[in-house]
C-alpha positions, 0 to 999 in steps of 0.5 A: 665550203664543206665537201659534198657527201657521196651517196651510198653505193648500191654495190655489196661491200668487198669481201673483208670490208666493213659493212656500212650502217643501215639507214634509219627508218622514216618516222611514222606520221601521226594520224590527223583525225580519229577514225569514224565511230563504228555502228553496232555490230550486226551480231549484237542487233541480231541478239537483241532482236532475238531476245525481244522476239523470244520473250514477246512470243512467249508472253503475248504469243500465248494470248494470241494462240488462244485468241487465234484458235477460238477465232478459227472456230468462230469463223464457221460458228453459224454452220457449227451452231446450226449443226449442233442445234438444228431443231432450234436454229433450222426447224422444219417447215420454216417457210413461209415465215410470219411477219415479225409483228405477228411473231411478237404478238404470239410470243407475248400471248404465250409467255405473258411477257413483253418483248425487249429484243427481236433478232430476225432470221440471219445467216444460217439461222432460219428461226427468230430469236426473241428476248423478254424484259427481265429475263436473260435467256433467248427464245427460239421461235418457229418462223412459220408458226410463232411457237417457242422452240426452246431457250439458249440456256437449255443447250450446252452446245449453244452456250459453248459457241457463245463462250468461244466468242467471249474467249476470243474477244476478252478471254472472259475477263471483261474490259481488261480482257479486251485490252489484253487481247488487243495489245497482244494482237498489236504485239503480233503484228508490229513486233513478232511478224516484223522481227520474224521476217527480218530474221528469215529474210536472206541476204541474197534474193537467190537464197529466197526460194530455199527458205520458202520450203521445209527441209524434211529429208536428211534433216534433224528434228531440231532443224525441222522444228526451226523450219516449221517455225520460220517458213510457216511464219513467213507464209502466214505473215500477211494473213496474221497482220491483217487478222491482228490489226482488224481484231485490235480495232474492237479492243481500241475502237476510238483510237483505231477509228481516229487513226483510220480517219487520219490515214484516209483523210476522212472527217470523223463520223462516230457510229455509236455515241461516245459518251452520254452527252452524245446519246440521242434522247426522246423529245416526246411530251411528258406522259406520252404512251410508248409505241409497241413493236408493231407500231415502231415497225410500221413507222420504219417500213419506208426506211432502207428499202431493199434491206432486211431487218436485222435486230430491234432493241426496245428500252425502258430507260429515261432516254426513251430510244429504240435501236433498229438495224438492217442488213443488205444481205442476210445470208453469208455472202462475199463483199462488205456488210452494209448495216444501216442503223436508226435510233428511234423515239420510243414515244413517236417512232420518229428517227432521232439519228440514222446511220447510212453506211453508203453516205459516210466518209471513207474512214467510217465506211472502212471500219463499219462495212469492210472490217468485219467481213475482212476479219472473219474472212467473209469478204471473198466468200468460202475461200477467204473464210478457209484462209481466215480459219487456217490463219487463226491456227497459225499463232498456235503452231508458231507458239508450239514450235517457238516454245520447243526451240526456246526449251531446247536452248534453255536445256542446252545452257543449263549448267546443272550436271546430268543426274548419275546413272542408276546402278543395276 
């Protein structure tokens, strides 16, 4: 049997004695499994988000800035128009007003034409507006005398207000412009606001309050511009989302209505016909004489009591359908806009189709009754109109401050050397 080996002594060796060899290190065990894959670094995600925010802001933000500015102007368009052309929109001695039947009779006798459309006094306008067949201009008519006060084409100020609305809705580009403004509004709500809030939101709630104020004292101009962009965007985010989503509805009405119906679990109820097959058509016998404006108004006096008539459109097409609408409150007031509509047989005056906003599913009621006053800020009266006015200016302010930050960043990364100093 081999002799047992004594364990090494822990005492230090005697002076002059040979040192014992150090024990060999224990082998390192091989890893049993590969480490889990790391998620993308926060810095990489932030850089990607900043790039998306920057370039969407520089492109779609330019469109939204124009749309927001013109929208702010249009919030107070009724008061602005009345102030620019009071002799046409708010003539003296407007009360008592004549009935629309007498107004039409006097205008047709004075002009020799046939009335195609009647716009009743509405909002800040106390005069009637009438359009004749085969003419593109609108006539302003005194409500108490029936005298023609003038035409809209003769007033540059009124044409300018109409142009502001056209820029706001379509950039004066027609159907293509509607799509551009709608897509830009969705980019504002879904990309710019969401990513901006992500960058602005602090890691700790205790840091939230300082991020709600702009630092003016002891701050550089660069820091002030950054704070104006970040803090201003945070404060305006809720209003911007509401204005953008409600505005995009008019660019994509069919798709937006379907989405609202799905979210509210409502049955689809189209207000206007979606194609020619859905349009109501006259069922009168061939050769029947068309009804006059007075006869059509007589036939609809019992419809929607308690509402004021809003507008009437006659027709000369083969469908033979006349459009008539009412409104619950003709003056600007808080709340929803209840606007009943009826499509009438031109030859009999009988309703072919009626839209009652109080009897439609929730989805249709939201878009027809509440969406317009929410978008233009009239849902809560003057305070919300002022809020919509300020909210419309926010995209322009954010575009300017964001553009300044982008320009400074671009100049800081420009590799070109500075030009040499001029010799004296």
